[in-house]
C-alpha positions as CSV (number, residue, x, y, z in Angstrom):
1,M,2.8,-32.1,2.8
2,R,2.2,-29.9,5.5
3,T,-1.9,-28.9,6.3
4,A,-2.3,-25.4,6.3
5,T,-3.8,-24.4,10.0
6,H,-3.6,-20.8,9.9
7,P,-6.9,-19.1,8.8
8,R,-5.0,-17.1,6.8
9,E,-4.0,-19.9,4.7
10,I,-7.2,-22.0,5.0
11,L,-9.2,-19.4,3.9
12,L,-7.4,-17.5,1.3
13,G,-5.2,-20.3,-0.4
14,A,-3.3,-19.0,-2.5
15,Q,-3.7,-15.3,-1.7
16,A,-1.9,-15.9,1.7
17,A,1.2,-15.3,0.5
18,A,0.9,-11.6,-0.3
19,N,2.3,-10.1,2.2
20,M,-0.7,-7.5,4.3
21,L,0.7,-4.3,3.8
22,P,0.1,-0.8,6.2
23,V,-2.9,1.4,5.0
24,C,-1.0,4.4,5.2
25,D,2.3,4.7,2.4
26,H,3.4,8.2,3.6
27,Y,5.9,10.4,1.1
28,S,8.3,12.7,1.7
29,G,11.8,13.6,-0.3
30,V,12.8,16.8,1.4
31,E,15.6,16.1,4.0
32,V,14.2,17.7,6.8
33,R,10.9,16.0,6.2
34,M,12.2,12.9,5.8
35,R,14.0,12.8,8.9
36,K,10.5,14.1,10.8
37,S,8.5,11.6,8.7
38,L,11.3,8.7,10.3
39,E,10.9,10.0,14.0
40,L,6.9,10.0,13.7
41,Q,6.9,6.2,12.0
42,A,9.1,5.5,15.3
43,Q,7.0,7.0,18.1
44,M,4.1,5.6,16.3
45,L,5.5,2.2,16.5
46,Q,6.1,2.5,20.1
47,E,2.3,3.8,20.5
48,F,0.4,1.0,19.0
49,G,3.5,-1.7,19.0
50,A,3.2,-2.4,15.1
51,C,4.3,-0.3,12.1
52,V,1.1,1.0,11.0
53,F,2.1,3.3,8.0
54,D,5.1,3.1,5.4
55,V,7.8,6.0,5.1
56,T,8.4,6.1,1.1
57,L,11.7,8.3,1.0
58,D,11.3,10.1,-2.5
59,C,14.2,10.4,-5.3
60,E,11.8,11.0,-8.2
61,D,10.5,14.4,-6.7
62,G,12.9,14.8,-3.9
63,A,16.4,15.2,-5.7
64,A,17.2,18.6,-7.2
65,V,18.1,18.4,-11.2
66,G,21.8,17.5,-11.3
67,N,21.6,16.6,-7.5
68,E,20.7,13.1,-8.1
69,K,23.1,10.8,-7.1
70,A,23.8,12.9,-3.6
71,H,20.0,12.5,-2.8
72,A,20.2,9.0,-3.7
73,R,23.0,8.7,-1.0
74,L,21.2,10.5,1.7
75,V,18.1,7.8,0.7
76,A,20.0,5.0,1.3
77,S,21.3,6.4,4.9
78,L,18.3,7.4,5.6
79,A,17.0,3.8,5.1
80,K,19.7,1.9,6.3
81,N,19.5,4.0,9.7
82,S,16.1,3.4,10.3
83,Q,14.6,2.3,13.5
84,A,13.9,-1.6,13.5
85,G,10.6,-3.0,13.3
86,C,9.7,0.1,11.0
87,R,9.5,-0.2,7.5
88,V,10.8,1.8,5.0
89,A,11.1,2.4,0.9
90,A,12.5,4.5,-1.4
91,R,10.9,6.0,-4.6
92,V,13.1,6.3,-7.4
93,H,13.2,7.6,-10.7
94,A,11.5,6.0,-13.7
95,V,13.9,3.5,-15.6
96,D,14.1,5.8,-18.4
97,H,15.5,8.3,-16.3
98,P,19.2,8.5,-16.5
99,A,19.3,8.2,-12.5
100,F,17.3,5.1,-12.5
101,E,20.3,2.8,-12.7
102,E,22.0,4.8,-9.7
103,D,18.9,5.5,-7.7
104,I,18.6,1.4,-7.5
105,A,22.5,0.9,-7.1
106,T,23.3,3.3,-4.1
107,I,19.9,2.7,-2.3
108,V,19.8,-1.1,-2.9
109,Q,23.6,-1.8,-2.0
110,E,23.8,-0.1,1.1
111,A,20.1,-0.3,2.4
112,G,18.6,-3.6,0.5
113,H,18.4,-5.4,4.2
114,K,16.2,-2.8,5.3
115,L,13.7,-1.6,2.2
116,S,10.3,-2.8,2.5
117,H,9.9,-2.0,-1.2
118,I,10.7,0.1,-4.2
119,M,7.9,2.1,-5.5
120,L,8.6,2.5,-9.1
121,P,6.9,5.5,-10.8
122,K,5.9,6.1,-14.3
123,V,5.0,2.4,-15.4
124,D,3.6,2.0,-18.6
125,S,4.0,-1.6,-19.3
126,V,5.5,-4.9,-18.2
127,D,8.5,-3.8,-19.6
128,D,9.3,-1.2,-17.0
129,I,9.0,-4.0,-14.3
130,L,11.4,-6.5,-16.0
131,R,13.9,-3.9,-16.5
132,A,13.5,-3.0,-12.5
133,E,13.3,-6.3,-11.8
134,R,17.0,-6.9,-13.5
135,A,18.4,-3.5,-12.0
136,L,17.5,-5.3,-8.5
137,E,19.4,-8.4,-9.4
138,R,22.2,-6.9,-10.4
139,A,22.4,-4.6,-6.9
140,S,21.6,-7.9,-4.9
141,G,17.7,-6.9,-4.3
142,G,16.4,-9.6,-6.2
143,H,14.4,-10.2,-2.8
144,I,12.7,-6.6,-2.5
145,P,9.1,-6.3,-3.9
146,L,8.3,-4.0,-6.5
147,H,5.3,-1.5,-6.3
148,A,4.1,0.3,-9.7
149,L,2.3,3.9,-10.1
150,I,0.1,4.1,-12.7
151,E,0.0,7.2,-14.2
152,S,-1.1,7.1,-18.2
153,P,-3.4,5.9,-20.1
154,A,-1.4,3.3,-21.1
155,A,-0.7,2.4,-18.0
156,V,-4.3,2.0,-16.9
157,H,-4.9,-0.1,-20.0
158,Q,-1.7,-2.9,-18.8
159,A,-2.9,-2.8,-15.4
160,F,-4.1,-6.3,-15.3
161,E,-0.6,-7.5,-16.5
162,I,1.4,-5.4,-14.1
163,A,-0.2,-6.7,-11.3
164,A,0.1,-10.3,-12.7
165,H,3.6,-9.8,-12.6
166,A,5.5,-12.3,-9.0
167,R,7.3,-9.2,-8.1
168,V,5.0,-6.9,-8.0
169,Q,3.1,-6.4,-4.7
170,S,1.2,-3.2,-5.4
171,L,-0.2,-0.6,-7.5
172,S,-0.8,3.0,-7.0
173,F,-3.0,5.7,-8.9
174,G,-0.5,8.9,-9.9
175,L,-3.8,11.2,-10.2
176,M,-2.1,14.5,-11.4
177,D,-0.1,12.7,-13.9
178,F,-3.0,10.9,-15.1
179,V,-5.1,14.2,-15.5
180,S,-2.3,16.0,-17.2
181,A,-1.2,13.2,-19.5
182,H,-4.7,13.8,-21.7
183,A,-3.7,17.5,-23.2
184,G,-6.4,19.3,-21.5
185,A,-9.6,16.9,-22.0
186,I,-10.0,16.2,-18.5
187,P,-10.4,19.8,-16.7
188,G,-8.1,20.6,-13.8
189,A,-11.0,20.3,-11.4
190,A,-10.1,16.6,-11.4
191,M,-7.3,16.5,-9.3
192,G,-9.0,18.2,-6.8
193,V,-10.6,16.1,-3.7
194,Q,-14.0,16.2,-5.3
195,G,-13.2,16.1,-8.9
196,Q,-11.7,13.2,-8.6
197,F,-14.5,11.0,-7.5
198,V,-17.0,12.2,-10.2
199,H,-14.7,12.6,-13.3
200,P,-16.0,9.6,-15.1
201,M,-12.2,9.4,-16.7
202,V,-10.7,9.3,-13.7
203,V,-12.6,6.7,-11.5
204,R,-12.6,4.9,-14.6
205,A,-8.7,4.4,-14.0
206,K,-8.8,4.3,-10.5
207,L,-11.5,1.4,-10.6
208,E,-9.8,-0.5,-13.5
209,I,-6.3,-0.3,-10.8
210,A,-8.6,-1.7,-8.4
211,A,-9.8,-4.6,-10.2
212,A,-6.5,-5.6,-11.7
213,C,-4.8,-5.9,-8.0
214,H,-8.1,-7.6,-6.5
215,A,-7.5,-10.0,-9.5
216,Y,-3.9,-10.8,-8.5
217,G,-4.1,-10.5,-4.7
218,K,-2.2,-7.2,-4.9
219,V,-2.7,-4.3,-3.0
220,P,-4.3,-1.3,-4.6
221,S,-3.5,2.2,-3.2
222,H,-5.2,5.0,-3.2
223,C,-3.7,8.8,-4.6
224,V,-3.2,11.7,-2.7
225,V,-5.3,14.4,-1.4
226,T,-3.3,17.8,-2.0
227,E,-5.5,19.8,0.1
228,F,-3.9,18.3,3.0
229,R,-4.8,21.0,5.3
230,D,-8.3,20.2,4.9
231,A,-9.0,17.2,7.5
232,P,-13.0,16.6,6.8
233,A,-12.2,16.7,3.1
234,L,-9.4,14.0,3.4
235,Q,-11.5,11.7,5.6
236,V,-14.6,11.9,3.1
237,A,-11.8,10.7,0.1
238,A,-10.2,7.8,1.9
239,S,-13.8,6.8,3.5
240,K,-14.7,7.1,-0.5
241,A,-11.7,5.0,-1.7
242,C,-12.1,2.5,0.8
243,T,-15.8,1.9,1.0
244,E,-16.8,2.9,-3.0
245,L,-13.8,2.1,-4.9
246,G,-11.9,-0.8,-3.6
247,Y,-9.0,0.5,-2.1
248,T,-7.3,-1.0,0.9
249,R,-4.2,1.6,0.9
250,M,-3.8,5.5,0.4
251,W,-0.8,7.8,-0.1
252,S,0.0,10.5,2.4
253,I,2.1,13.4,1.5
254,H,1.7,15.2,5.1
255,P,2.1,14.3,8.5
256,A,-1.4,15.2,9.8
257,Q,-3.0,12.9,7.1
258,I,-1.6,9.7,8.7
259,R,-3.8,9.3,11.6
260,P,-7.2,10.3,9.5
261,I,-6.3,7.8,6.4
262,L,-6.0,5.0,9.7
263,N,-9.2,6.1,10.6
264,A,-11.0,6.0,7.9
265,F,-9.9,2.3,6.7
266,A,-10.2,1.2,10.1
267,P,-13.4,-1.4,10.3
268,A,-16.2,-0.3,13.0
269,T,-15.9,-2.2,16.2
270,S,-19.0,-3.9,15.8
271,E,-18.1,-5.1,12.9
272,V,-14.6,-6.7,14.4
273,Q,-16.7,-8.1,17.4
274,E,-18.9,-9.9,15.1
275,A,-16.3,-10.9,12.8
276,A,-14.3,-12.3,15.7
277,D,-17.3,-14.3,16.8
278,I,-18.3,-15.7,13.3
279,L,-14.5,-16.9,12.9
280,V,-13.9,-18.5,16.2
281,A,-17.5,-20.6,15.7
282,A,-16.1,-21.6,12.3
283,A,-12.9,-22.7,13.5
284,A,-14.8,-24.6,16.3
285,Q,-16.5,-26.8,13.7
286,D,-13.2,-27.0,11.3
287,W,-14.7,-24.3,9.3
288,A,-17.5,-26.2,8.3
289,P,-21.0,-24.2,7.4
290,I,-22.8,-22.8,10.6
291,S,-25.2,-20.8,11.6
292,Y,-25.0,-17.4,13.3
293,N,-27.7,-15.0,14.7
294,G,-30.0,-17.1,12.5
295,V,-27.9,-16.5,9.6
296,L,-25.9,-18.9,7.6
297,H,-22.1,-18.7,6.7
298,D,-19.7,-20.4,5.4
299,R,-16.1,-20.2,3.4
300,A,-17.1,-17.5,1.4
301,S,-18.2,-15.1,4.1
302,Y,-15.4,-16.5,6.3
303,R,-13.1,-14.9,3.6
304,Y,-14.8,-11.9,4.2
305,Y,-15.1,-11.5,7.7
306,W,-11.3,-13.0,8.2
307,Q,-9.8,-10.1,5.7
308,L,-11.7,-7.2,8.3
309,L,-9.8,-8.9,11.1
310,E,-6.9,-8.2,9.0
311,R,-7.6,-4.9,8.3
312,A,-8.4,-4.3,12.0
313,F,-5.1,-5.8,12.9
314,L,-3.2,-3.4,10.1
315,T,-4.9,-0.1,11.7
316,A,-3.8,-1.4,14.9
317,M,-7.5,-1.8,16.3
318,A,-7.8,-3.6,19.6
319,L,-8.7,-7.1,18.6
320,P,-11.2,-9.4,20.6
321,Q,-9.3,-11.2,23.1
322,H,-10.5,-14.7,21.5
323,A,-9.1,-13.5,18.1
324,R,-5.6,-12.4,19.1
325,Q,-4.1,-15.8,19.2
326,W,-4.1,-15.3,15.4
327,F,-1.9,-12.5,15.1
328,D,0.5,-13.3,18.2
329,G,4.1,-12.7,16.8
330,N,2.5,-10.7,13.6
331,A,3.7,-7.0,12.8
332,A,1.9,-4.5,10.1
């Protein structure tokens, strides 16, 4: 029996199997924007030495009605030819859409080896996950993780069951569809950057999704900020999602949103230094309890500080020299 030696395995146990995901998931569906998104991803890969955001090529909102087949072929081609080291995903149509099966077959059969995941919209229950899983297996994509978009009251009610499925890697909150699913009972202001953080039903849905993800070691991904020209508003929204609502990932719909999301989800430099110091001291004691600056630390706090270091890595922060050994050979 192999003995765990890496802090991730020692401290996180079963949850260590969950993949670390970049904190930003960038969406584009129009051809010129998809190409520019992939170019930007490649540029930032070179800049940071790691892939700091996903690009999700969008079939659901990107394909014109009647042009679904051609759009799926375009997405497959772009994904297939994406630069090595980049993370590229596809959002397909919902499982009850006529184009769903062909989306999966076209994209997975041509570019399955390059896909980081498939984003599945309009997920209401585990039955939708099972249907998508069968479609992936028919297309020889059984290895590809699923991300589920929670967009309705029924889906929020089923969030824990959906998150528990082994194929599901992340849950995202679909704010716009969630609000519109309430027949006017939630005002339109709740779709804005301010209203979505104060309306009780919207905040409740966000918290349910985050809690479901953390219960099963999955990644909660926060919804879009549609006011993409309002940089301060985006910064506030990303900070609230990260520090108040428990989200570890967020959607971007404009290139200008990517770096602010990275900055908002990155821990403070002083926190990273403290985390590294504590964990190095703990490792030297084989993870027994230690005293650091007069404060007792054990595995409970070690887990927190290790996850903080992982978030620093995922946001391309410079890690203290004595902690870099744990991340050598990894990529965000």
